[in-house]
C-alpha positions in Angstrom: 24.3 -6.6 -17.9 27.0 -5.7 -15.3 27.3 -2.1 -13.0 27.7 1.2 -14.5 31.2 1.9 -12.8 33.2 -1.1 -14.7 34.9 0.8 -17.6 33.5 -1.1 -20.8 35.1 -2.5 -23.8 34.2 -4.0 -27.3 34.9 -5.1 -30.8 33.0 -4.5 -33.7 31.9 -7.4 -35.7 32.5 -5.9 -39.4 28.2 -7.7 -39.5 24.8 -5.8 -39.3 21.5 -6.7 -38.5 18.0 -5.3 -39.5 15.6 -4.1 -37.1 12.2 -5.8 -38.2 10.4 -3.0 -37.2 11.8 -0.1 -39.4 14.4 -1.7 -41.5 17.1 0.3 -40.2 20.6 -1.4 -40.3 22.1 -2.3 -36.6 25.9 -2.9 -36.1 26.5 -5.7 -34.2 29.1 -5.1 -31.1 30.3 -8.1 -28.7 31.0 -6.5 -25.3 32.2 -7.1 -22.1 28.6 -5.4 -20.1 26.4 -8.1 -21.7 25.6 -11.2 -19.4 25.3 -14.1 -21.4 22.7 -15.0 -18.4 20.8 -12.2 -19.2 17.8 -12.7 -21.6 19.4 -14.2 -24.6 22.7 -13.1 -24.4 22.0 -10.1 -27.1 20.2 -7.2 -26.7 19.2 -4.7 -28.5 21.4 -1.3 -27.1 19.1 1.9 -27.0 22.2 4.8 -25.7 19.3 7.7 -25.1 17.8 5.0 -22.2 20.6 3.2 -20.7 23.6 4.8 -19.1 25.8 1.9 -19.9 24.6 2.0 -23.6 25.3 5.4 -23.5 29.1 5.5 -22.0 29.5 2.3 -24.7 28.1 4.5 -27.5 30.3 7.6 -26.9 33.5 5.7 -25.9 33.2 4.2 -29.9 31.6 7.3 -31.5 27.9 5.5 -32.1 24.9 7.1 -33.0 23.2 8.2 -30.4 19.4 8.4 -31.6 16.7 10.9 -28.7 13.9 7.9 -28.1 11.8 9.3 -25.0 11.6 13.2 -24.5 12.7 14.7 -21.1 15.9 14.6 -21.0 18.8 16.3 -22.0 20.8 13.8 -24.3 24.2 15.3 -23.7 24.8 15.2 -20.2 22.9 11.8 -19.4 20.2 8.9 -20.7 17.3 9.7 -19.8 15.5 6.5 -17.6 11.9 8.1 -17.4 8.2 8.0 -18.7 7.8 10.6 -21.6 6.6 11.2 -25.3 8.3 8.8 -27.5 10.4 11.0 -30.5 11.8 9.1 -33.6 9.4 6.7 -33.7 7.7 6.6 -36.5 4.5 6.5 -36.3 4.3 5.6 -32.3 5.9 9.5 -32.1 4.1 11.8 -29.5 2.6 8.5 -27.4 3.3 8.1 -23.8 5.9 5.6 -23.1 3.9 3.4 -20.9 0.9 3.3 -23.9 3.2 2.6 -26.3 4.8 -0.6 -25.0 1.4 -2.5 -25.5 1.5 -0.1 -29.2 4.2 -1.2 -30.1 3.7 -5.3 -29.3 0.5 -5.3 -30.9 1.9 -3.4 -33.5 5.0 -6.4 -34.2 2.2 -9.3 -33.2 0.1 -7.9 -36.0 2.9 -8.1 -38.3 4.3 -11.8 -37.1 7.5 -9.8 -36.1 7.3 -11.1 -32.7 5.1 -11.8 -29.7 5.0 -11.3 -25.8 5.7 -13.9 -23.5 6.3 -14.0 -19.6 9.2 -13.9 -18.3 9.7 -16.3 -15.1 12.4 -15.8 -12.6 11.8 -19.4 -11.3 13.3 -22.6 -12.8 11.9 -26.0 -12.4 12.8 -27.9 -9.1 15.0 -30.6 -9.5 13.7 -32.9 -6.7 16.2 -35.5 -7.2 19.3 -36.5 -4.4 21.5 -38.9 -4.5 21.6 -39.7 -1.2 19.7 -42.6 0.8 18.2 -39.9 3.4 15.2 -38.3 1.6 11.8 -40.1 0.6 12.0 -42.8 -2.3 11.0 -41.5 -5.5 7.9 -44.3 -6.4 9.1 -45.0 -10.0 9.9 -48.8 -11.1 11.9 -48.6 -14.6 10.8 -51.9 -17.2 12.6 -52.3 -20.2 9.6 -53.2 -21.7 7.0 -50.9 -20.3 9.2 -47.7 -19.4 8.6 -45.5 -16.5 5.6 -47.3 -14.3 4.6 -45.5 -10.9 4.7 -47.3 -8.2 1.0 -48.9 -7.4 -1.2 -47.0 -4.8 -1.1 -50.3 -2.6 2.4 -50.6 -2.7 3.0 -47.1 -1.0 5.1 -46.1 1.3 8.0 -47.3 -0.4 10.3 -48.1 3.0 14.0 -47.4 2.7 16.4 -50.5 3.0 18.0 -50.9 6.2 21.3 -53.0 5.4 23.0 -49.5 3.6 26.8 -49.4 3.2 27.9 -45.4 3.8 30.5 -45.7 1.6 32.1 -42.8 -0.5 31.7 -44.3 -4.0 30.4 -41.1 -5.6 26.8 -42.1 -6.3 23.0 -43.1 -4.4 24.2 -46.1 -1.8 21.2 -47.7 -2.6 22.5 -48.7 -5.9 24.3 -51.1 -4.4 21.4 -52.7 -2.4 19.8 -55.7 -4.6 17.1 -56.4 -2.8 16.0 -52.9 -3.3 16.8 -51.8 -6.4 15.3 -55.2 -8.4 12.2 -55.6 -8.3 8.5 -56.4 -10.9 7.2 -54.4 -13.3 3.6 -53.2 -12.1 2.0 -53.3 -15.3 3.9 -56.6 -17.3 5.4 -58.4 -14.3 8.5 -58.6 -16.0 12.1 -58.0 -14.3 12.3 -54.3 -13.4 14.8 -52.3 -11.3 13.6 -49.1 -8.8 14.5 -45.5 -8.8 17.4 -45.2 -6.8 17.4 -41.5 -6.2 15.6 -40.0 -3.1 13.5 -36.7 -3.3 15.5 -33.4 -2.0 14.3 -33.4 2.0 12.8 -30.0 1.3 9.6 -31.8 -0.4 9.2 -33.5 3.0 9.4 -30.3 5.0 7.1 -28.7 2.7 3.9 -30.1 4.3 4.7 -32.0 7.5 2.5 -29.6 9.5 -0.4 -31.4 7.5 1.1 -34.7 8.3 1.5 -34.1 12.3 -2.7 -33.9 12.5 -2.8 -37.6 11.7 0.8 -38.8 12.7 -0.3 -42.3 12.8 -2.6 -42.3 9.9 -1.3 -45.8 7.7 -3.8 -44.7 4.6 -3.3 -41.9 3.4 -0.5 -38.5 3.8 -3.0 -36.5 5.4 -6.6 -36.2 6.7 -8.0 -33.3 4.8 -10.6 -33.2 7.6 -8.2 -32.4 10.3 -5.9 -30.4 7.9 -9.3 -28.1 7.3 -10.1 -28.1 10.6 -7.1 -27.0 12.4 -5.1 -25.0 9.4 -3.3 -23.0 8.1 -0.9 -22.4 10.6 -1.8 -19.3 12.4 2.4 -18.0 13.4 5.2 -19.9 11.9 8.7 -18.8 13.6 11.9 -19.6 11.8 15.3 -18.2 10.7 15.3 -15.9 8.1 17.8 -18.9 5.8 13.9 -20.2 5.4 12.5 -17.7 3.8 14.0 -18.1 0.0 13.1 -21.9 -0.3 11.5 -23.7 2.4 8.5 -21.2 2.8 9.1 -20.8 -1.1 8.5 -24.5 -1.8 6.1 -24.9 1.1 3.5 -22.6 -0.6 3.9 -24.3 -4.2 3.1 -27.7 -2.1 -0.1 -25.6 -0.6 -1.3 -24.7 -3.8 -0.8 -27.2 -5.6 -3.0 -29.7 -2.7 -5.7 -26.5 -2.8 -5.6 -26.9 -6.5 -6.5 -30.1 -6.8 -9.1 -30.1 -3.8 -7.4 -32.2 -1.1 -7.6 -28.9 1.0 -9.7 -25.7 1.4 -6.6 -23.1 1.9 -4.1 -22.4 -0.8 -1.5 -20.1 1.6 0.4 -22.4 4.6 0.7 -19.7 7.2 -1.2 -17.0 8.0 1.8 -15.0 9.9 5.7 -15.2 10.0 8.4 -14.3 12.2 11.9 -14.5 11.6 14.3 -14.7 14.7 17.5 -13.5 14.8 20.7 -15.7 15.6 23.0 -15.0 18.9 26.7 -14.8 18.3 30.0 -15.0 19.9 32.6 -12.6 19.0 31.1 -11.0 16.1 30.0 -14.2 14.2 27.8 -17.0 13.7 28.8 -19.9 16.2 30.8 -22.6 14.4 33.2 -25.1 15.6 35.3 -24.3 12.6 35.5 -20.4 14.0 36.3 -21.7 18.1 33.5 -19.8 19.2 30.5 -22.2 20.3 28.8 -21.7 23.9 28.2 -25.5 25.3 24.5 -24.5 27.0 25.5 -28.3 29.1 27.5 -26.2 31.6 25.9 -23.4 31.7 23.1 -25.1 32.8 25.4 -27.4 35.3 26.3 -23.9 36.7 23.5 -21.7 36.8 20.4 -23.7 36.1 18.2 -24.5 33.1 16.1 -21.5 34.0 19.2 -19.2 33.6 20.0 -20.0 30.4 16.5 -19.5 29.3 15.9 -16.0 31.0 19.1 -14.7 29.3 18.6 -15.8 26.0 15.1 -14.4 26.2 16.3 -11.1 27.9 19.8 -10.5 26.0 17.7 -8.4 23.1 14.7 -8.2 20.8 13.9 -11.6 19.2 14.3 -10.7 15.6 17.7 -9.1 15.9 21.2 -10.8 16.2 22.6 -10.5 19.4 25.8 -10.8 21.0 26.8 -13.1 23.5 28.1 -12.0 26.9 28.9 -14.7 29.8 28.9 -11.8 32.3 24.8 -11.7 31.2 24.4 -15.0 32.1 25.5 -14.1 35.9 23.7 -11.2 35.6 20.3 -13.0 34.9 21.4 -15.6 37.7 21.3 -12.8 40.2 17.9 -11.7 39.1 16.8 -15.4 39.7 18.3 -15.0 43.3 17.1 -11.9 43.9 13.4 -13.2 43.1 13.7 -16.6 44.9 15.1 -14.5 48.2 12.1 -11.9 47.6 9.2 -15.2 48.3 11.4 -16.5 50.8 11.8 -13.6 52.9 7.6 -12.9 52.6 6.7 -16.8 53.1 8.9 -16.2 56.5 7.3 -13.1 57.8 3.6 -13.2 57.1 2.2 -17.0 56.5 0.4 -16.7 58.8 -1.3 -13.4 57.8 -4.5 -14.3 56.6 -4.9 -13.6 52.5 -7.8 -11.3 52.2 -9.2 -9.1 49.2 -7.5 -5.9 48.7 -9.0 -2.7 49.7 -7.8 0.4 48.0 -9.6 2.6 50.6 -6.9 1.3 52.6 -3.7 2.3 50.7 -1.1 4.5 51.9 0.5 6.2 48.9 3.0 3.8 49.2 1.1 0.9 48.6 -0.8 2.6 45.8 2.6 3.2 44.2 2.6 -0.4 44.4 -0.7 -1.7 43.6 -0.5 0.4 40.2 3.0 -0.4 39.3 1.9 -4.5 39.4 -0.9 -3.2 37.5 1.0 -1.3 34.4 3.6 -4.0 34.5 1.0 -6.7 33.9 -0.4 -4.6 31.3 3.2 -3.9 29.7 4.0 -7.5 29.6 0.8 -8.7 28.2 1.4 -6.2 25.2 5.5 -7.3 25.1 4.3 -10.6 24.7 1.6 -10.8 22.4 2.1 -8.2 20.5 5.3 -7.2 19.7 6.7 -10.0 20.9 9.6 -8.2 22.9 10.3 -10.5 25.7 13.4 -8.8 26.6 11.5 -5.6 27.5 9.1 -7.8 29.4 11.5 -9.4 31.5 12.7 -5.9 32.1 9.8 -4.3 33.1 9.8 -7.3 36.3 13.1 -6.4 37.5 11.6 -3.0 37.8 8.9 -4.1 39.5 11.3 -6.3 42.1 13.2 -3.3 42.7 9.8 -1.4 43.9 9.0 -4.9 45.7 12.4 -5.1 47.7 11.9 -1.7 49.5 8.1 -2.4 50.0 9.2 -5.7 51.7 11.8 -3.8 53.6 9.2 -1.3 55.3 6.4 -3.8 55.8 8.4 -6.0 58.2 8.9 -3.2 60.5 5.0 -3.0 60.7 2.6 -4.2 63.3 1.0 -6.8 61.0 -2.3 -7.4 62.6 -4.4 -3.8 61.7 -6.3 -3.6 58.9 -4.8 -1.9 57.1 -1.2 -3.9 57.5 -3.1 -6.9 56.3 -3.9 -4.7 53.1 -0.2 -3.8 52.6 0.1 -7.5 53.2 -2.1 -8.6 50.6 -0.9 -5.9 48.3 2.7 -7.5 48.3 1.5 -10.9 48.3 -0.3 -9.9 44.8 2.8 -8.6 43.2 4.7 -11.2 43.8 1.9 -13.9 42.9 1.8 -11.9 39.7 5.5 -11.7 39.4 5.5 -15.7 38.9 2.8 -16.1 36.8 4.7 -14.0 34.5 7.8 -15.3 34.7 6.8 -18.4 34.3 6.9 -18.9 30.6 10.4 -17.4 30.8 11.9 -19.4 33.9 9.2 -22.1 34.4 11.4 -24.2 37.1 11.7 -21.6 39.5 8.1 -20.2 39.2 6.7 -23.1 39.5 8.1 -23.8 43.0 7.8 -20.6 43.7 4.4 -20.8 43.3 4.4 -23.3 45.5 6.3 -21.4 48.1 3.5 -19.0 48.2 0.9 -21.8 49.2 -0.5 -22.0 45.8 -2.2 -24.9 43.7 -2.8 -26.2 41.5 0.2 -25.5 38.8 1.6 -22.3 38.0 0.5 -23.1 34.8 -3.1 -24.5 35.3 -4.1 -20.7 36.4 -5.3 -18.0 34.5 -2.5 -15.2 32.9 -3.0 -12.5 35.5 -5.2 -9.7 34.4 -4.9 -5.8 35.5 -7.2 -3.3 36.6 -7.6 -0.6 34.2 -9.1 1.7 36.6 -5.4 2.2 38.3 -3.7 2.2 35.8 -4.5 5.3 34.7 -2.0 8.2 35.6 -3.7 10.1 39.0 -2.4 13.2 37.9 -2.1 14.7 34.5 0.1 17.9 33.2 -2.1 20.3 31.1 -0.5 23.3 28.8 -2.5 26.7 29.2 -2.4 28.8 26.1 -3.5 31.9 25.7 -4.9 33.2 21.7 -3.3 29.7 20.9 0.0 30.2 22.4 1.4 28.3 25.8 1.8 29.9 28.6 2.1 28.1 31.4 1.3 24.8 32.6 -0.6 23.1 35.9 -0.7 19.6 37.4 -4.2 18.7 38.3 -6.1 15.4 39.0 -6.5 13.3 36.0 -10.3 13.4 36.3 -10.5 17.3 37.8 -13.8 18.3 36.5 -14.0 21.2 34.1 -15.2 23.9 36.3 -12.6 23.4 38.9 -9.8 23.7 36.1 -10.8 26.8 35.2 -10.9 27.8 38.8 -7.2 26.3 38.6 -6.0 28.1 35.6 -7.0 31.3 37.1 -5.4 30.9 40.0 -1.7 30.4 38.2 0.8 33.1 38.5 1.2 33.7 34.6 -2.1 33.4 33.3 -3.3 36.2 35.7 -0.3 38.6 34.5 -1.1 37.5 31.1 -4.3 37.9 31.4 -3.7 41.3 33.2 -7.9 42.8 33.2 -8.5 41.8 29.6 -11.8 40.1 28.9 -11.9 36.0 28.3 -14.4 35.3 25.5 -14.2 31.7 25.3 -12.4 28.6 27.1 -11.8 26.0 25.0 -10.6 22.5 26.7 -9.1 19.3 25.7 -8.8 16.7 28.5 -6.4 15.6 30.3 -4.6 17.6 27.6 -4.9 21.7 28.0 -6.4 24.9 27.8 -6.7 27.5 25.6 -7.9 31.1 26.4 -9.1 33.2 23.8 -9.0 37.1 25.5 -9.4 40.3 23.9 
């Protein structure tokens, strides 16, 4: 059916149909709002239960009979559930229940039967083109369609093919490919020249990847059952309808055949967005294609990678900006300079274990912020896939680190406290290099070596963070009296309950609010609030 907004017109045929259930005459109309592809192309109009039918009935003064109690048929068609009326023996039956009852009644009277309506249709896999898997069928005048024997598989495509536009598959003209022998009667026969849709291949390629050189079978079931299904599938949203649907279909068929022990090909799906230019998908016809070669030549591959990952969350489309590329390049230069300056000034200072008891407030802040950054980047990568915010967190850490580096250069680096500060700076730099290595591998590999480390940065563990350090050292707590907020107080996060109560009672506003009244009860919610119940 078409939408409700279009004006509906129709012509009465002068003919009537007989309702098989009630034997009533029903006028047959030809109407422009009924689509040929909808069902059989003919519908039973119910003006009381469909707004389009009602509009048509009112226009041509057709009867509007109430069938479900629940709405005002003089105003709008009622499309909800309710109790049947004007329905003979089904009066006073709930509409949900009535569907099954009416169906059973029609089946019993042999007036109709229920059927499953599929939205899926048969998949036509043949294509009239060269590039595709050959369909292993041979046509014989005597034997008909004969499958190629398994011992003769796979059927290989010929290489002496002319790709000229003839309006047919180029394989048709390759006589040595087409002409063959019937496997049954050994008479002359012809080979199928259509090839399979390439979606057939992409529906199970991940199974073949596990044994690509196996020439005895399509895939090794033992290996497939060991490694699959795929843990994480990443692809464009354009694959969601066809490729992924076909993959599920093929997987379920193989499962039913007992060839694999799982019936879903992918455990998780992530669809990434698209990089666009001037508000549109990049294409040669629109002239908005960005050539990565020129960017790589001028700024390096790492700059290209960093900007692409930083531009937006990966699940969203992002507008390309040449200025953004320059910004990414400048950031990498800052990173490089931080490491080089560090090595120039401190390469002779010994690498020692970090001692938190020697921290100044500035050192403590950098150490804590580095641990927080490791935690956030780890979660952004592993949990939310927000690579852009992971990179942003590292940028913020480098801002903090730059100021710390300047101050450290002015210190005497011979005493234990200064050497400890140096090692905190080294810890931060090494954490940054390890964190950024998956994003900008080339520069990070070199920086890792400049910092005097072996083996490769990709051979060392991912940095871990100190859970005790990242806990806020101070918290702001709400102070309530009889459930109403009266003040707030900032206290150490590990303050004891008795010390907390003393701090609360020292608060000027609380003193004024209590004003000699009796405190009946004190309720403490750690790190959040204190509620004084007074009388």
